[in-house]
C-alpha positions, 0 to 999 in steps of 0.5 A: 684354742691355744693362747698367743705367746706373751709379749717378750720383756726386757731388751731389745736383741741386737737385731731389734737395736741395730734395725731401731737406729737404722730407722733412726739415722734414716729419719735423720738424714732425711732431715738434713739433707731437706732442713740443713743441721742448723734447721734440723732438730731433735725433736723432729727426728725423733717423731719422724723416726716414731720415738720418744726424744729419751730413745734416741739419747739412748743411742746419740749423744746430741746432734753432731753426735747423730749426724757423725753416726751418719756419716759412719755408716756411709763409710760402713764398708770400712768396718764390714771388709777386713783389710787382711782378705779384701782385694784392692779392687773390691776395696776401692770399688765399695768406696766408689759405690757407698760415696756416690749415692743420694745419702752420702752425696747429701750429707757432703753437701750439707758439710761443705754449706755449713763448714763455715758456720759448724767448722766442728762439724766439717772437722769430724766429718772428715775424721770420720769420713775421708781420713777413715776412709784412706787409712782403710785404703792405705792398710790395703796398698800395703798388703798388694803393693808390697806382697813379696813375688813369687816366681810364676815358673814361666820362660825366661824367653817370656816378655818382661812385665812392667814390675809392680809399683813400689815392690819392696816387701815391707810396707813405706811411708809412700802408701798413705800418699798412694792412698790418697791419690787412690780416695781422689780419683775413686771420687774425681770427676764423676762424684763432682758431678754428683755434687751438681746433680748431673748423674745419677748414682752409679750401679755396682758395675759403673762403681767397679769400672771407675774404681779399675780406672783409679788403679789403672791411673796409678798402675796398682792394678797390676800388683793385683 
């Protein structure tokens, strides 16, 4: 009979650290959604996650930092999808799918409810969430809308297609405004219904449909 290997000591691996961090964020989101921001304590989050307060403070500076990390995780498509290699449809679908999820809607409701008492929370939420997402979409819009036109090789007698919107060959100061409009449409009425509890979270396929409707409304699908 061979001896069991001795337990590994030292710092946890990156994957283990990521798993522990996610566990603490899962616990925080659960408690924030139930008790609100003011009603959730660091002690309760640590207890629910099965860790010590000391461990929690290794990852997060305070309760606000914990909340903002949860918001940032809901917008992780910004970090996981490169703006250089992501299609506008894929990016728009990722936004819809992520921000219509139960956790994202729960955090959004919480911020709206707590914004008057905690204005700094609302400011941080906007900077970490919507503002960051709009910048992400703006970078992709710039790459798609202003991509130089190439010859299609079609006959000159073929029926002309509508011109691609704002195709100038380089980004303009209109791109952030287009991205803002796109972001608003990606949330739109479906997100309002989610906030009111009137509809379930969309599937990936349904998210793609919502995304394409927004792209069509802004004629951005003509530039894809």
